[in-house]
C-alpha positions as CSV (number, residue, x, y, z in Angstrom):
1,M,22.1,52.7,-13.2
2,E,18.4,52.4,-14.0
3,L,17.2,52.4,-17.6
4,G,15.4,55.9,-17.3
5,K,18.7,57.4,-15.6
6,Q,20.5,55.8,-18.4
7,I,18.4,57.6,-20.9
8,K,18.5,60.7,-19.3
9,H,22.0,60.6,-18.9
10,C,22.8,59.6,-22.4
11,R,20.4,62.7,-23.9
12,Q,22.3,65.3,-21.8
13,E,25.7,63.9,-23.1
14,A,24.2,64.0,-27.0
15,N,23.0,67.7,-25.6
16,L,19.3,66.8,-26.8
17,S,16.4,68.3,-25.2
18,Q,13.6,66.0,-24.5
19,E,11.6,67.0,-27.6
20,E,14.3,66.6,-30.3
21,L,15.3,63.3,-28.5
22,A,11.4,62.2,-29.1
23,E,11.5,63.4,-32.9
24,R,14.2,61.1,-33.4
25,V,12.5,58.1,-31.9
26,Y,9.2,58.9,-33.2
27,V,7.3,59.3,-29.8
28,S,6.1,62.0,-27.6
29,R,8.3,64.4,-25.0
30,Q,5.9,62.9,-22.4
31,T,6.8,59.7,-23.5
32,I,10.9,60.4,-22.9
33,S,9.9,62.4,-19.8
34,N,7.9,59.1,-18.6
35,W,11.1,56.9,-19.6
36,E,13.6,59.3,-17.9
37,N,11.1,59.1,-14.9
38,D,10.8,55.1,-14.8
39,K,7.1,55.7,-15.4
40,S,7.3,53.6,-18.6
41,Y,9.7,51.6,-20.4
42,P,10.5,52.1,-24.0
43,D,9.3,48.9,-26.4
44,V,12.7,47.2,-28.5
45,N,12.1,49.1,-31.5
46,S,12.5,52.3,-29.4
47,L,15.7,50.7,-27.7
48,V,17.2,49.8,-31.2
49,L,16.4,53.7,-31.8
50,L,17.6,55.1,-28.6
51,S,21.0,53.1,-28.9
52,E,21.2,54.3,-32.6
53,V,20.6,58.0,-31.7
54,F,23.3,57.7,-28.7
55,H,25.8,55.7,-30.3
56,I,25.9,53.2,-27.9
57,S,25.3,49.6,-27.9
58,L,22.3,48.0,-26.5
59,D,24.0,46.4,-24.0
60,K,25.4,49.8,-22.6
61,L,22.2,51.3,-22.8
62,I,20.0,48.7,-20.9
63,K,22.6,47.6,-18.4
64,G,24.0,50.9,-17.8
65,D,27.5,51.1,-16.1
66,I,27.7,47.6,-15.1
67,D,31.0,48.1,-14.3
68,R,30.4,50.4,-11.6
69,M,27.3,48.4,-9.8
70,R,30.4,45.6,-9.7
71,E,32.8,47.2,-7.9
72,E,30.0,48.6,-5.4
73,I,29.2,44.6,-4.9
74,K,32.5,44.1,-4.4
75,K,32.9,46.8,-2.1
76,E,29.7,45.6,0.0
77,E,31.7,41.9,0.2
78,V,34.9,43.5,1.3
79,T,33.6,45.8,3.8
80,K,31.1,42.7,5.1
81,L,34.6,40.0,5.3
82,N,36.8,42.6,7.2
83,R,33.7,43.6,9.7
84,Y,33.3,40.0,10.2
85,S,36.7,39.0,10.7
86,R,37.4,41.9,13.3
87,I,35.0,40.7,15.1
88,Y,35.6,37.0,14.9
89,G,39.4,38.0,15.6
90,I,38.1,40.2,18.6
91,L,35.7,37.1,20.1
92,I,38.3,34.4,19.6
93,A,40.8,36.5,21.5
94,A,38.5,37.3,24.3
95,T,37.4,33.4,24.5
96,L,41.3,32.5,24.5
97,L,42.0,35.2,27.3
98,S,39.0,34.9,29.6
99,A,39.3,30.7,30.5
100,V,40.9,30.8,33.0
101,P,39.9,34.1,34.6
102,M,36.6,33.0,34.4
103,A,37.3,29.9,35.7
104,K,38.8,31.4,39.0
105,W,35.7,33.6,39.4
106,L,33.0,31.0,38.4
107,G,34.3,27.6,39.5
108,W,32.7,25.0,37.1
109,W,29.7,27.7,36.3
110,F,32.6,29.8,34.1
111,F,31.1,27.1,31.0
112,L,28.0,29.1,30.5
113,P,29.2,32.5,29.7
114,W,32.4,31.1,28.2
115,G,30.6,28.5,26.1
116,L,28.5,31.4,25.0
117,L,31.1,33.9,24.0
118,Y,32.8,30.8,21.9
119,A,29.6,30.1,20.0
120,T,29.4,33.6,19.6
121,A,33.1,33.6,17.7
122,M,32.4,30.4,15.9
123,Y,29.3,32.1,14.6
124,F,31.2,35.0,12.9
125,A,33.5,32.6,11.7
126,L,31.0,30.7,9.6
127,K,29.9,34.3,8.4
128,V,33.7,34.8,7.3
129,E,33.6,31.2,5.4
130,K,30.4,32.5,3.5
131,V,31.3,35.3,2.5
132,K,34.7,33.3,1.3
133,K,32.5,30.5,-0.6
134,D,30.0,33.3,-2.4
135,N,33.1,34.9,-3.6
136,D,34.9,32.1,-4.3
137,I,38.4,32.8,-2.2
138,Q,40.0,30.4,-0.2
139,S,43.8,30.8,0.0
140,Y,45.7,33.8,1.6
141,K,46.3,35.3,-1.9
142,E,42.7,35.2,-2.9
143,I,41.7,37.0,0.3
144,V,44.3,39.4,0.2
145,A,43.5,40.3,-4.1
146,F,40.1,40.5,-2.9
147,T,40.0,42.7,0.1
148,E,42.2,45.1,-2.1
149,G,39.7,44.6,-4.8
150,K,41.6,42.6,-7.1
151,R,40.9,38.9,-8.9
152,L,44.0,36.3,-9.2
153,D,44.1,35.7,-12.9
154,E,43.3,32.0,-14.5
155,I,46.9,30.4,-13.9
156,Q,47.1,31.9,-10.6
157,K,43.8,31.1,-9.7
158,Q,44.6,27.2,-11.0
159,R,47.9,27.1,-8.9
160,E,45.7,28.3,-6.0
161,I,43.2,25.8,-6.4
162,G,46.2,23.0,-6.8
163,K,47.4,23.9,-3.0
164,R,43.9,24.0,-1.5
165,P,44.0,20.1,-0.5
166,Y,47.1,20.5,1.3
167,Q,46.2,23.7,3.1
168,K,43.0,21.5,4.3
169,V,45.5,19.4,5.8
170,I,47.7,22.2,7.2
171,A,44.4,23.7,9.0
172,A,43.4,20.6,10.1
173,L,46.7,19.9,11.7
174,T,46.4,23.2,13.1
175,G,43.1,22.9,14.2
176,A,44.1,19.6,16.3
177,V,47.0,21.4,17.8
178,I,45.1,24.2,19.2
179,A,42.2,21.9,20.4
180,L,45.2,19.6,22.1
181,V,46.7,22.8,23.8
182,V,43.1,24.3,24.5
183,C,42.2,20.9,26.2
184,G,45.7,20.8,27.9
185,L,45.0,24.0,29.5
186,M,41.7,23.3,30.7
187,G,42.8,19.8,32.3
188,L,45.8,21.8,34.3
189,L,42.9,24.6,35.0
190,M,40.8,22.2,36.8
191,K,43.3,20.6,38.8
192,V,43.9,24.1,39.8
193,L,40.4,24.5,40.8
């Protein structure tokens, strides 16, 4: 919430007119109107007086509803993670399922569209990893908690951090097995053609 909107909201909550508020903070009614419309900003002395009149801290007055803003940002990040994950899932499935039909239909030329499809899938995999890195989520538990709008407490977080080296080894081994299977299938495919 912008400062002007916050001042107007607090003034209305206190059932004060612009004139009444102006008298209490020693400014004109026009000045209050300018603050509420974000045409000008109160000086430090006026901010202190406003916080006293509204019975709120300077922090809350200036920042407004910071928790609501954080929630909005978190929702945007969760939406982004879910969207990129879906796109990646669809593209990687299409990549895996299209290899053999494309090879049969296009011969050796299948590597061009198939490679483009694979590169696009990897682009979205990198986008997913960027969102995860930006929000400091690595493990499955952290991802699930994040998509539900929650955060792991500090003890759980430390446990998950302790697991990360093992998770990286398992991910590397899984990637190697998948690469071997794909290479094996490609080899068989090339023998068939």
